[in-house]
N, C-alpha and C positions, 0 to 999 in steps of 0.2 A: 353395496348397502342392502341389497335385496335380501340377503340371508340373515339380516339382524331380526331377531324375534322380540315379541313383547316381553317375554320372560328375561331375555338377555338385557334388554334396556332397563327394566325394573330392577334387576340385580345390580346394574351399574349405578342407578340412582340411590339404592339403599347402601351400596358400598361407599358412595360419596358422603352420604349423611353420617355413616358410621365413622368414616375418616375424620370428619369435622368434630364429632363428639370426642374421639380419641385425642385430637389435637387440643381441643378446648379444656379437656378434663385431665390431661396428662399430669400437670403439676398438682392439682387437687387430689388426684388418686394417690400420688406418692406421699403427699402430706397426710392423707387419710390413713395409709398403712402405718406411717410413723406415729400418728395420734393413737391408733388402736394399740400399737405396741406399748405406748406410754400410758395407756388406759386414761387418756384425756377425753372423756365422753362428751364434754361440751364442745370441744374442737371437732370431735367425730361428727356430732349432729350438725354443726355448721358446714362442714365439708360435704356431708351427704346431701344436705339441702342445696348446696351450690352445684353439685354434680347433677342432681335431679333437675334443676332449672335448665342446665345446659342440654341435658337429654330431652327435656320437654321442648326446648327451642328448636331442636333438630329433628323432631318427629315430622314425618312426611307432610301432613296437612299444615302444620304450623310454619315450617320453614318455607315451603312452597308458596304459601299465601303471602308471607312477608317478602319473599324474593320477587314474586310476580307483581304485587301491588305497590311495593315501595322501591325495591332495588332497581327495577326496570326504569323508573322515573329519575333515578339518581346516577345512573351510569349511561354513558354514550360510547357505543362501540365504533371502531373504524380501523381502516388500514392506513389512512392518511389523517393525521390529527392536527387540530389547530394549536393546542398547547405546546406542541413541539417547537413552534415558531416563537411563542412567548408563553411562559407558564401561567400568566394571568389572563390569557385569552379566554373569551367566552364564545368563540365562534364555533361553527359546526364541524363535526368530524365527518369523514366520507368513508364508506365501505366501497372500495374500488371494484368495478366490474372487470375482472381479468379476462372475460371472454370477448371483450371489445377488441377488434383487430386493429393493428397499427399499420400505417403505410410502410412499405418496404424500405429498410435501411434505418428505421427509427426504433430505438429501444425504450422500453417503459417497464412498469411493474409487472406487466404480463409475462415478461421474459424471466421472471424469478418466481416460479411456482412455490407457494408457501401455505402451510396449514395454520399459520399464526393469525391472530386477531388481537388488536389492542382495545383498551377501554380506559376511560378516565371519568372522574366525577367524585362523588363522596366516597372516601376511602372505606367507610363502614359498609358500603354496598359491594366492595370488591369480591366477596365470596360468590356473588353471582357470576363473575368472570370465571372463577375457579370451577364453578359447576358447569358452565358452558364448555370449558376446556377439558372436562373430565373424559377420559377414554372409555369408550364402550367396547371397542375391539382393538386390542393392542397390536395384533398382527397386521391388520389393515389400516391402522391408524385412524379409526373412525371415532369422532368425538360427539358429545351430546349436542353441540350446536349444529353439527352437520345434519343431524336427523331432524332437529327442530326447524331449521331453515326451509327444508323441503316438505315439512309435515309428514314425515315417514309414518306408515301405519303402526310401526313398533312402539311409538310413543303414546298412542291412544290410552287414556286411563292411567297413565303412569305418574301424574303429578298431584293426585289427590285420591282419597278413597271414594269421594263423590264424583261420579262421571261428569256431571255438568261443571263442577268446579274445576276438574282436571282439564276440560276443554277450554274453559275461560283462561286458566293459567297458561295453557299451551299457546293460545292466541296472543297473550300479552308477551310471552317469551319470543314468539315468532315476529311480532311487530318490532320488538326491540333489536332483534338481529337483522331484520330486513328493513331497517329504518329508512323511510323516504323523506326527503327534504322538499317540502312544498314552498316554504319561504326561506331561502338561503340567508344565513346570518353570519356576518363577519364581526370584527371587533377592532376597536381603535388601535390596539397594539399589534395587530396583524400587518403584514406587508401588503402592498398593492402594487401591481405592475399594469401599465397601460400597453396592451399588445396591439401592434399595427395589423390591420386587416387587409391592407393592400390598396385601399383607396385613400385619397388625400386627407379626408377628414373623418375616417372611421377607425375607431379603436374599441377594444373591449377591455374591461377591467378584470385582471386575474388576481386571485388571492391565493398565493402559494400555501400548501399545507405540508406538514412534515411527513415524509414517507416512512412511518415508524416500522412497518413490517419489513420493508426493504432494508432499512438500516439494521434491524435486528438480525436479518438473515446474514448480512455482511459481517456483523459482530460475531455471530456463531461460527461462520466460515473461517474468519481469521483466527479465532481462538482455537478451533479444531486443527488448523495448520500449525500454529505456534506452539500450542501446549499439549498436543497429543502425546500419548505414552511413548510411541515410537520415536517421535521427534526429540522428546526430552531424554530418552535413553541414548539416542545417537549423540546428543550434545555432551552427556556425561562421559560416554565412552571415548570421546576424542582425546582425552588426556590420560587414558588408561592404556598402558603398554600391552597388557595381556588381552584386552577386549577387542572384539572384531569391530573394525571401523565401518560406519555406515554414513551415507550422505544424510544431511538434515537441512531443513528450510529455515531461513531467517528472513524476516520482513523488516526492511529499513524504511526510514522517513514516514513513519506512522505518527499521526497526532491524535490526541484524545480530547474530545469536548464533553463537558459535563452539563447535562440538561437538568433543570429543576433546582439547581443549587443543593442545599442541604435537605430538601424535601422532594426527592425524585418521584414519589408516588403521586404528587400533584400533576405530573405530566401524563403518566399513563402506566399501566401494568407492566408492559414490556420494558419500560424505562426503569421500573423497580427492580426487575430481574437483573439488569445490568448495573445497578447502583448509579444510574444516570450516565454511565460511560458510553460513548459512541466513538468509533474510529473514523478518522479522516484520512483518506488516501492522498498522496501528493497531487496537488492541482497547480501545476507550474507549466510555463510555456516550454515547448520542445527545445532541446539543445541541438542546433544545427551545426554540422561540421563546418568549421571556418574554411574559407577559400585558401588554397595553398598560396603562401606568400613568397615562395621561392621557386621560380621556374626558369628553365633554360631555353633560350631562343634557338631556333635551328641555325642561326648564324653565329651563335656564341662559340668561341674557340676554347674556352676554359671555364671551369667552375670558379677558379680564382680570378674574379673580375671585380668591376666596380660594384655590382649588386651585392657580392659577398662582403666587400668593404663596408657598404652601408649597413648591412645587417649585423656586422661585428663592431660597429662604431663604439659601443659602450666599453667592451673589454679592450679595444684598441686605445681608446682615450686613457684608460687606466694604465695601460702599458706605457703610453707616452709620458704620463706624469711620473712614473717610476724612473724612466730614463732621464727626465729633467732633474731629478734629485741629485744625479751625478755621484751617487754613493754606490759602494759595492761591498756591502756586508752581508751576513747570513740572512738577516731579516728581509733585505731588499731582494736577494736572490730567491728566497722562498716566496715572496709576494709576486715576483715576476713569473715564477713557475706556475703559481696559482692562476694568474691572469692568462698565461699562455694556454693552460688547460681549458679555460673558459672559451677561448678562441677556437681551440681544437674541438671542443664539445659542439659548438655551433656548426662548424664545418661538417662534422660527422652526422649531426642531425639533419642537415640539408641533404647529405648524401643518402641516408636511409630513406628520407621522404621521396627522393627521386627513384630510388631502387624499388620501393614498394608501390608506388602509384603510377609509374609509367608502364606502358604496354611493352612486353619484351620485344626487343628489336627496334625500339624507338630511335636509337642513336645512329641507325644505318644512314639516314639522310641528313645527319647533323654535321656541322663543321667542327665539332668538338675534337680536342686532342685525342689521339688514339689510345693513349694510356688511361686517360680519364673515361673513355668509352668502356674499356675493360673493367674499370672500377664501378662505374655508375649504371651499367646495363648488363648485370651479370647473367640474367636469364636469356639474353640473346644467344649465349653459347649453346642453349638447348634446342635452338631452331635447326631445321634440317640442312639448310644450305649455308650454315655458319661454321663449318669445320675449321677454317683458318683462324677465325675469331676464338674458337674454343681452345685451339692449340696455343694461341698467344696468351690466353688466361692461365694456362697451366704453368707458365713461366712466372717466376717471382720478380722479374725485373721491373714489371709495371708498378708494383708496390713501392719499390725504391724510387722510381720516377715520380710518384705521387708526393713522397716526402721532399724531393728536390723542388717540385713545382710549389708546394706549400711554403717552403723556406724562401724561394724567390719572391713569392707574393708578399710575404710578411716583411722581408727586407725592403721591398719597394715601398710599402706603406710607411716604414720608419724613415726612409731616405727622403720621401716626399714631404713628410712632416718636418724633418730637421734638415733642410736643404744645405745650410752652411756646414753641417756635420756629416754630409752624405758619405764622404770618403772614410769617416771613422767607423762606419758600419760595413763590414765586409765578410771575409771568410769565416772569422771566428763566430760571429752571430749566425751566419748562414748555416754553419755546421751545428750550432746549438738548436736552431729551429728545426732543422732536418732530423736531428737526433730525437727531439720531442715527438715529431710526427711518427718516426719509426717505432718508438716505444709505444705510442698509441696503437699503431697497426699491430704490433706483437701482442699487446694486451687484448685487443679486440679478437684476434685469432685464438688466443688462449681461452677466452670466455666462450668461444664458439659462436660469435656474432657474425652475421652475414655481411656486415658492411665492408669487410676486407676478405671475404671468403674467395 
């Protein structure tokens, strides 16, 4: 900021006033041209008078006097505002001191450097906000308010043709931006929290304010990610066969809250910019990975045990009901195959869980059947001293044996359920169950899944 000169600052002030004149007279100027073309001299005179009034209003001495004496009393600036909590609140705004250090491990507004400042109050006074936000140096992002807050030498004599008046306006602007609260003021519609201080009977009352600058930075950041030209182009090109495919970013689970209802300017200037919209990130409890519900004991001799029977109880019950119907038509056979697929799916799910979550070589000290060890502990074959195990896995016989063991287990479940009919379930059903398991093994291998690799 040291390199900012008085001429540069005065030029910025004049540019702001000229921009306001252009903005206010844009429509009358167009109407004036049309009236002159139509030779409507009465309309021309009316429009010229209207334009002159606007030009007079934005002359340096006139506008600065109005801004310093009226607008500064009608606008309150802040980084944390009261109306963000409730639009009718008449509590104080706070300009947060970002130089205050936080204890290690704690995050706050200091961690989000921002050049933004918010303001609310009388909407007619918001041009003062625009003036304070006006850029003096585009490259260094230096604004009018930055120089006013520190009483930079470049601003001396820039606010009026009279030196004394300029100094008075400068002080009023500075007081407005460096607003100090001597008697903090809350409002009945603000929230209040009793914060425990550590002693049995000592609390302090905290009135939370809305971190408008922080939420504005978040809003801008999310929009820059979601709607940047690169991101939009990458999204469009994903469906074009001839376009080069690029990765793009999507943000899910975003909610939007609207501040101020239909009158967002009542909340603050930064809220007007966003049309009241503010993003809410997901605020949900973490999802912890559930504890594995199927484990093999070191003393277990087979995966096809009572534990598996318990976890397959629902599809087994469905199978029992189909058997009880004592029919043998196409629909019954299709339904039985569907139920059998459900049982097989559960068996394979448990197998994959064991393969993926147990340490390679875990089966060495287990009493598990050797063929099932070959199936459920595939990475054991990669260990240095497990060459015999690796050779056994290269054989296909263990896969056939898994099918046999599954068929034996399922037949046992049916025979235990229908004891009077146990002799009616024999080789035919055994072959059917084994065939289904064999087909599942082949399908798994065809799809390149590791469960039977």
